[in-house]
MITI-865794 format. One record per residue (C-alpha): residue in one letter; chain; y negated, z, x negated. Coordinates in Angstrom, 1 decimal, always signed. Each point is the difference from the previous one (the first is absolute). Layout:
<rs>
+----+----+--------+--------+--------+
: aa : ch :     yy :     zz :     xx :
+----+----+--------+--------+--------+
:  A :  A :      Y :      Z :      X :
...
+----+----+--------+--------+--------+
</rs>
This chain:
<rs>
+----+----+--------+--------+--------+
: aa : ch :     yy :     zz :     xx :
+----+----+--------+--------+--------+
:  M :  A :  -97.8 :  +90.5 : -118.5 :
:  E :  A :   -1.8 :   -1.6 :   +3.0 :
:  K :  A :   -3.7 :   -0.1 :   -0.3 :
:  L :  A :   -2.9 :   +0.3 :   +2.4 :
:  N :  A :   -1.1 :   -3.4 :   +1.3 :
:  E :  A :   -3.7 :   -1.2 :   -0.1 :
:  N :  A :   -0.7 :   +1.7 :   +3.3 :
:  N :  A :   +1.6 :   +3.3 :   -1.0 :
:  E :  A :   +2.8 :   -0.4 :   +2.7 :
:  L :  A :   +3.4 :   -0.3 :   -1.8 :
:  F :  A :   +1.8 :   +2.6 :   -1.8 :
:  F :  A :   +3.7 :   +0.8 :   -0.1 :
:  G :  A :   +0.6 :   -2.5 :   +2.5 :
:  M :  A :   -2.6 :   +1.5 :   +2.5 :
:  E :  A :   -2.7 :   -1.7 :   +1.8 :
:  L :  A :   -2.0 :   +3.0 :   +0.8 :
:  K :  A :   -2.9 :   +0.1 :   +2.7 :
:  P :  A :   -3.3 :   +1.6 :   -1.1 :
:  L :  A :   +0.1 :   +3.8 :   -0.2 :
:  D :  A :   -2.7 :   +0.4 :   +2.8 :
:  I :  A :   +2.3 :   -2.0 :   +2.3 :
:  I :  A :   +3.2 :   +1.9 :   -0.8 :
:  E :  A :   -1.9 :   +3.3 :   +0.7 :
:  R :  A :   -1.7 :   -1.1 :   +3.1 :
:  S :  A :   +3.2 :   -1.2 :   +1.5 :
:  L :  A :   +1.4 :   +3.4 :   +0.1 :
:  V :  A :   -2.5 :   +1.2 :   +2.6 :
:  K :  A :   -0.6 :   -3.3 :   +1.8 :
:  T :  A :   +3.0 :   -2.4 :   +0.0 :
:  Y :  A :   +2.6 :   +2.9 :   -0.3 :
:  R :  A :   -2.0 :   +2.6 :   +1.7 :
:  K :  A :   +2.7 :   +0.7 :   +2.8 :
:  P :  A :   +3.2 :   -0.2 :   -1.9 :
:  I :  A :   -1.2 :   +1.5 :   -3.3 :
:  W :  A :   -3.3 :   +1.8 :   +0.0 :
:  A :  A :   +0.4 :   +1.7 :   +3.5 :
:  R :  A :   +3.6 :   +1.1 :   -0.9 :
:  F :  A :   -1.3 :   +1.4 :   -3.4 :
:  I :  A :   -2.8 :   +2.0 :   +1.7 :
:  K :  A :   +2.5 :   +1.2 :   +2.7 :
:  A :  A :   +2.3 :   +1.5 :   -2.6 :
:  I :  A :   -2.9 :   +1.5 :   -2.0 :
:  K :  A :   -1.2 :   +1.9 :   +3.2 :
:  E :  A :   +3.2 :   +0.7 :   +1.7 :
:  F :  A :   +1.6 :   +1.6 :   -2.9 :
:  E :  A :   -3.1 :   +1.4 :   -1.7 :
:  L :  A :   +0.7 :   -1.7 :   -3.2 :
:  I :  A :   -3.6 :   +0.4 :   -1.6 :
:  S :  A :   -2.4 :   +2.8 :   -0.1 :
:  P :  A :   -3.5 :   +0.4 :   -1.3 :
:  G :  A :   +0.0 :   +0.6 :   -3.8 :
:  D :  A :   +3.5 :   -1.5 :   -0.7 :
:  K :  A :   +0.7 :   -1.7 :   -3.0 :
:  I :  A :   +2.8 :   -2.5 :   +0.6 :
:  A :  A :   +2.2 :   -2.0 :   -2.5 :
:  I :  A :   +1.1 :   -3.2 :   +1.3 :
:  G :  A :   +3.3 :   -1.2 :   -1.4 :
:  I :  A :   -0.3 :   -3.7 :   -1.1 :
:  S :  A :   +3.3 :   -2.0 :   -0.8 :
:  G :  A :   -1.8 :   -3.4 :   +0.3 :
:  G :  A :   +2.2 :   -0.8 :   +3.2 :
:  K :  A :   -1.5 :   -1.0 :   +3.2 :
:  D :  A :   +0.2 :   +3.4 :   +1.6 :
:  S :  A :   -1.8 :   +2.0 :   -2.8 :
:  L :  A :   -2.6 :   -2.7 :   -0.3 :
:  I :  A :   -0.9 :   +0.1 :   +3.7 :
:  L :  A :   -0.1 :   +3.9 :   +0.0 :
:  A :  A :   -2.4 :   -0.2 :   -2.9 :
:  K :  A :   -2.3 :   -2.4 :   +1.8 :
:  L :  A :   +0.1 :   +1.9 :   +3.2 :
:  M :  A :   -0.8 :   +3.4 :   -1.7 :
:  Q :  A :   -2.9 :   -1.7 :   -1.8 :
:  E :  A :   -1.3 :   -1.3 :   +3.5 :
:  L :  A :   +0.5 :   +3.4 :   +1.5 :
:  Q :  A :   -1.9 :   +1.8 :   -2.8 :
:  R :  A :   -2.9 :   -2.4 :   +0.3 :
:  H :  A :   -0.4 :   +0.7 :   +3.8 :
:  S :  A :   +1.3 :   +3.6 :   +0.4 :
:  I :  A :   -2.3 :   +2.7 :   +1.5 :
:  Y :  A :   +1.1 :   +2.4 :   -2.7 :
:  E :  A :   +0.6 :   -0.2 :   -3.7 :
:  F :  A :   +3.3 :   -0.4 :   -2.0 :
:  D :  A :   +0.9 :   -1.3 :   -3.3 :
:  L :  A :   +2.7 :   -2.6 :   -1.0 :
:  E :  A :   +2.0 :   -0.4 :   -3.2 :
:  F :  A :   +2.1 :   -3.2 :   -0.2 :
:  I :  A :   +3.1 :   +0.6 :   -2.2 :
:  A :  A :   +2.4 :   -2.7 :   -1.1 :
:  M :  A :   +3.0 :   +0.9 :   -1.9 :
:  D :  A :   +1.8 :   -2.6 :   -2.1 :
:  P :  A :   +3.6 :   +1.1 :   +0.2 :
:  G :  A :   +1.2 :   -2.8 :   -2.3 :
:  Y :  A :   -1.3 :   -3.2 :   +1.4 :
:  Y :  A :   +0.6 :   -3.2 :   -1.6 :
:  P :  A :   -3.1 :   -1.1 :   -2.0 :
:  Y :  A :   -0.8 :   -2.7 :   +2.6 :
:  D :  A :   +0.1 :   +2.4 :   +2.8 :
:  R :  A :   -2.3 :   +2.6 :   -1.9 :
:  E :  A :   -2.5 :   -2.8 :   -0.6 :
:  K :  A :   +0.1 :   -1.0 :   +3.6 :
:  L :  A :   -0.5 :   +3.6 :   +1.1 :
:  E :  A :   -3.1 :   +0.3 :   -2.3 :
:  F :  A :   -1.4 :   -3.3 :   +1.6 :
:  I :  A :   +0.6 :   +0.9 :   +3.6 :
:  T :  A :   -1.7 :   +3.4 :   -0.3 :
:  K :  A :   -2.9 :   -1.4 :   -2.0 :
:  Y :  A :   -0.4 :   -2.8 :   +2.6 :
:  L :  A :   +0.1 :   +2.3 :   +2.9 :
:  E :  A :   -2.4 :   +2.4 :   -1.8 :
:  I :  A :   +2.5 :   +2.8 :   +0.2 :
:  P :  A :   -0.8 :   +2.3 :   -3.0 :
:  A :  A :   +3.6 :   +0.9 :   -0.8 :
:  H :  A :   +1.1 :   +2.3 :   -2.8 :
:  I :  A :   +3.0 :   -2.0 :   -1.2 :
:  Y :  A :   +2.3 :   +2.1 :   -2.2 :
:  D :  A :   +3.6 :   -0.4 :   -1.6 :
:  S :  A :   +3.2 :   +1.8 :   +0.9 :
:  D :  A :   +3.7 :   -0.7 :   -0.6 :
:  V :  A :   +1.1 :   +0.6 :   +3.6 :
:  F :  A :   +2.0 :   -3.3 :   +0.2 :
:  E :  A :   +2.0 :   +0.8 :   -3.1 :
:  V :  A :   +0.6 :   +3.7 :   +0.8 :
:  S :  A :   +0.9 :   -0.7 :   +3.5 :
:  R :  A :   +2.8 :   -2.5 :   -0.9 :
:  A :  A :   +1.2 :   +2.4 :   -2.8 :
:  L :  A :   +0.2 :   +3.0 :   +2.5 :
:  D :  A :   +1.7 :   -1.9 :   +2.9 :
:  A :  A :   +1.1 :   -3.6 :   -0.8 :
:  N :  A :   +1.7 :   -0.3 :   +3.5 :
:  N :  A :   -3.1 :   +1.0 :   +2.1 :
:  P :  A :   -3.1 :   -0.4 :   -2.3 :
:  C :  A :   -2.3 :   -0.7 :   +2.9 :
:  Y :  A :   +0.3 :   +3.4 :   +1.4 :
:  M :  A :   -0.5 :   +1.7 :   -3.3 :
:  C :  A :   -2.8 :   -2.5 :   -0.9 :
:  A :  A :   -1.9 :   +0.9 :   +3.3 :
:  R :  A :   +0.4 :   +3.8 :   -0.7 :
:  M :  A :   -1.2 :   -0.4 :   -3.7 :
:  R :  A :   -3.0 :   -2.2 :   +1.1 :
:  R :  A :   -1.2 :   +2.6 :   +2.6 :
:  G :  A :   +0.2 :   +2.8 :   -2.6 :
:  N :  A :   -1.8 :   -2.0 :   -2.5 :
:  L :  A :   -2.8 :   -0.9 :   +2.4 :
:  Y :  A :   -0.4 :   +3.6 :   +1.0 :
:  S :  A :   -0.4 :   +1.0 :   -3.6 :
:  K :  A :   -2.7 :   -2.6 :   -0.6 :
:  A :  A :   -1.7 :   +1.0 :   +3.2 :
:  E :  A :   +0.0 :   +3.5 :   -1.1 :
:  E :  A :   -1.4 :   -1.0 :   -3.4 :
:  L :  A :   -2.8 :   -1.6 :   +1.7 :
:  G :  A :   -0.8 :   +2.9 :   +2.1 :
:  C :  A :   +1.1 :   -1.5 :   +3.4 :
:  N :  A :   +1.3 :   +2.1 :   +2.9 :
:  K :  A :   +1.7 :   -2.8 :   +1.8 :
:  L :  A :   +2.1 :   -3.0 :   -1.0 :
:  A :  A :   +0.0 :   -3.0 :   +2.5 :
:  L :  A :   +3.0 :   -2.2 :   -0.1 :
:  A :  A :   +0.4 :   -3.3 :   +1.9 :
:  H :  A :   +3.1 :   +0.4 :   +2.2 :
:  H :  A :   -0.5 :   -1.7 :   +3.3 :
:  Y :  A :   +1.5 :   -0.2 :   +3.5 :
:  D :  A :   +3.1 :   -1.9 :   -1.1 :
:  D :  A :   +0.6 :   +2.4 :   -2.9 :
:  V :  A :   +0.0 :   +2.8 :   +2.6 :
:  I :  A :   +2.5 :   -1.9 :   +2.3 :
:  E :  A :   +2.3 :   -0.8 :   -3.0 :
:  T :  A :   +0.0 :   +3.6 :   -1.2 :
:  I :  A :   +1.1 :   +1.3 :   +3.3 :
:  M :  A :   +2.9 :   -2.4 :   +0.1 :
:  L :  A :   +1.0 :   +0.5 :   -3.7 :
:  N :  A :   +0.1 :   +3.8 :   +0.6 :
:  V :  A :   +2.3 :   -0.5 :   +3.2 :
:  L :  A :   +2.2 :   -2.7 :   -1.6 :
:  Q :  A :   +0.4 :   +1.2 :   -3.5 :
:  G :  A :   -1.2 :   +3.7 :   +0.0 :
:  G :  A :   +1.5 :   +1.1 :   +3.2 :
:  S :  A :   -3.2 :   +1.8 :   +0.9 :
:  Y :  A :   -3.1 :   -0.7 :   +2.3 :
:  K :  A :   -3.2 :   +0.0 :   -2.2 :
:  T :  A :   -3.1 :   -2.1 :   +0.1 :
:  M :  A :   -2.6 :   -0.8 :   -2.5 :
:  M :  A :   -2.8 :   +2.4 :   +0.6 :
:  P :  A :   -3.7 :   -1.3 :   +0.2 :
:  K :  A :   -0.9 :   +3.0 :   -2.2 :
:  L :  A :   +1.8 :   +2.8 :   -1.9 :
:  K :  A :   -0.6 :   +2.6 :   -2.6 :
:  A :  A :   +1.2 :   -0.7 :   -3.5 :
:  Q :  A :   +2.8 :   +2.5 :   -0.9 :
:  N :  A :   -0.5 :   +0.0 :   -3.7 :
:  F :  A :   -3.7 :   -0.6 :   -0.3 :
:  E :  A :   -2.1 :   +3.0 :   +1.5 :
:  G :  A :   -2.8 :   -1.0 :   +2.2 :
:  M :  A :   +0.9 :   -3.8 :   +0.0 :
:  E :  A :   +0.7 :   -1.8 :   +3.3 :
:  L :  A :   +1.5 :   -3.4 :   +0.5 :
:  I :  A :   -1.5 :   -2.3 :   +2.8 :
:  R :  A :   +1.2 :   -3.4 :   +1.4 :
:  P :  A :   -3.1 :   -1.6 :   +1.6 :
:  L :  A :   +1.9 :   -3.2 :   +0.8 :
:  Y :  A :   +2.4 :   +1.8 :   +2.3 :
:  Y :  A :   -0.8 :   -2.1 :   +3.1 :
:  I :  A :   -0.4 :   -3.4 :   -1.7 :
:  N :  A :   +2.7 :   -2.7 :   +0.3 :
:  E :  A :   +1.2 :   -1.6 :   -3.1 :
:  N :  A :   -0.2 :   -3.4 :   +1.6 :
:  D :  A :   -3.8 :   +0.5 :   +0.5 :
:  I :  A :   -0.3 :   +1.0 :   -3.7 :
:  I :  A :   +1.7 :   -3.2 :   -1.0 :
:  R :  A :   -2.1 :   -2.1 :   +2.0 :
:  Y :  A :   -3.1 :   +1.6 :   -1.3 :
:  T :  A :   +1.2 :   -0.5 :   -3.6 :
:  K :  A :   +0.8 :   -3.6 :   +0.5 :
:  N :  A :   -3.4 :   -0.6 :   +1.8 :
:  A :  A :   -1.6 :   +1.6 :   -3.2 :
:  G :  A :   +1.8 :   -2.2 :   -2.2 :
:  L :  A :   +1.7 :   +2.8 :   -1.8 :
:  K :  A :   +3.4 :   -0.2 :   -1.5 :
:  P :  A :   +0.6 :   +3.8 :   -0.8 :
:  L :  A :   +2.7 :   +1.5 :   -2.2 :
:  D :  A :   +3.4 :   +1.1 :   +1.2 :
:  C :  A :   +1.3 :   +3.0 :   -1.8 :
:  S :  A :   +0.8 :   -2.3 :   -3.0 :
:  C :  A :   +3.4 :   +1.2 :   -1.0 :
:  E :  A :   +3.3 :   -1.9 :   +0.1 :
:  I :  A :   +1.3 :   +2.1 :   +2.9 :
:  S :  A :   -2.9 :   -1.2 :   +2.1 :
:  E :  A :   +0.5 :   -3.6 :   -1.1 :
:  K :  A :   +3.6 :   +0.2 :   +1.3 :
:  K :  A :   -1.1 :   +1.2 :   +3.3 :
:  S :  A :   +2.7 :   +2.6 :   +0.1 :
:  G :  A :   +0.0 :   +3.6 :   +1.2 :
:  K :  A :   +0.6 :   +2.0 :   +3.3 :
:  R :  A :   -3.6 :   -0.4 :   +1.0 :
:  S :  A :   +0.2 :   -3.7 :   +0.0 :
:  A :  A :   +3.4 :   +0.3 :   +2.0 :
:  V :  A :   -1.8 :   +2.1 :   +2.6 :
:  K :  A :   -2.9 :   -2.4 :   +0.3 :
:  R :  A :   +2.4 :   -2.9 :   +0.7 :
:  L :  A :   +1.9 :   +2.3 :   +2.6 :
:  I :  A :   -3.1 :   +0.7 :   +2.0 :
:  E :  A :   -0.9 :   -3.7 :   -0.2 :
:  S :  A :   +3.4 :   -0.7 :   +1.4 :
:  L :  A :   -0.5 :   +2.4 :   +2.9 :
:  E :  A :   -3.2 :   -1.5 :   +1.2 :
:  G :  A :   +1.9 :   -2.6 :   +1.8 :
:  D :  A :   +2.0 :   +2.5 :   +2.1 :
:  F :  A :   -2.5 :   +2.8 :   +0.5 :
:  T :  A :   -3.6 :   -0.1 :   +1.5 :
:  N :  A :   -2.6 :   +1.5 :   -2.4 :
:  V :  A :   +2.7 :   +1.4 :   -2.4 :
:  R :  A :   -2.6 :   +0.7 :   -2.6 :
:  E :  A :   -2.3 :   +1.9 :   +2.2 :
:  S :  A :   +3.0 :   +2.0 :   +1.5 :
:  I :  A :   +1.2 :   +1.1 :   -3.4 :
:  F :  A :   -3.5 :   +1.0 :   -1.1 :
:  K :  A :   -0.7 :   +1.9 :   +3.3 :
:  S :  A :   +3.4 :   +1.9 :   -0.3 :
:  A :  A :   -1.7 :   +2.3 :   -2.7 :
:  F :  A :   -2.7 :   +0.9 :   +2.7 :
:  N :  A :   +2.4 :   +0.7 :   +2.8 :
:  V :  A :   +2.7 :   +2.3 :   -1.4 :
:  E :  A :   +1.6 :   +2.1 :   +2.7 :
:  M :  A :   +1.0 :   +3.2 :   -1.6 :
:  G :  A :   +2.2 :   +0.9 :   +3.0 :
:  A :  A :   +2.2 :   -3.1 :   -0.8 :
:  I :  A :   +0.4 :   +0.9 :   -3.7 :
:  I :  A :   +3.3 :   +1.6 :   -1.3 :
:  E :  A :   -1.6 :   +1.6 :   -3.2 :
:  W :  A :   -3.4 :   -0.2 :   -1.7 :
:  K :  A :   -1.7 :   +1.6 :   -3.0 :
:  D :  A :   -3.1 :   +2.1 :   +0.3 :
:  K :  A :   -3.1 :   -0.1 :   -2.3 :
:  E :  A :   +1.9 :   +2.3 :   -2.5 :
:  G :  A :   +3.1 :   -2.2 :   +0.0 :
:  E :  A :   +2.1 :   +2.4 :   +1.9 :
:  K :  A :   +2.5 :   -1.6 :   +2.4 :
:  I :  A :   -0.4 :   +0.7 :   +3.8 :
:  S :  A :   +2.8 :   -0.9 :   +2.5 :
:  F :  A :   -0.6 :   -0.8 :   +3.5 :
:  L :  A :   +2.4 :   +2.9 :   +0.7 :
:  D :  A :   -2.6 :   +2.4 :   -1.3 :
:  E :  A :   -2.4 :   -1.3 :   +2.7 :
:  Y :  A :   +2.6 :   -0.4 :   +2.8 :
+----+----+--------+--------+--------+
</rs>
């Protein structure tokens, strides 16, 4: 196991900047691409209300770590009070990754509740051909349960701008439907619980730049599937990258499509109750 050097700078291959610099850069160096976009999502989608108790899902990845620091910064300067709980599920990490998660959250002063689960093992057993989908569903249910246990009314997850784009494309190409990743939604199986996505407007590349500047080397999902870089989402990510040379602002166009749906040009859609409506019904 790697050890801290005499200046307390090196651990797990990371040369971390001091915490005060890491935190300050969110509202200074990265104010426009990260902080301003974070605040825009909070306000535009009304993600936080006075008196909320919000659970922040922490995986140890770059996205959840920046979400945690942004929420802490917002809590310090908010004009109204809300509470935060940081929950970090260990779905079956390798011991090295578990230790790295513990170190990173401690260094960043994120008071995470780290608890064990068997999500990796169970998701592979339930669906060996598509464990990533099953894993994602199980993780979310597990986090909802922990949030509920801690008395939270909201669960914040770290899906960002690129996740939204990729989800739209996945649904079109694989699901044969047009659906986006919503900035907030009510939990179906947990009464009174709401899921929010405060990173909705933040580009993944800006998160990567911030992470590298901080000296962080976060976790990936730490399973063998992730290590192989397989899966439909990875394929969609590569597809979108390949389109950028032929289409201007392709990412922005895909993202904005969810804001510019023309119902008069849709053959069939579902209402809030899930009932199908044909354009012929409105013809």
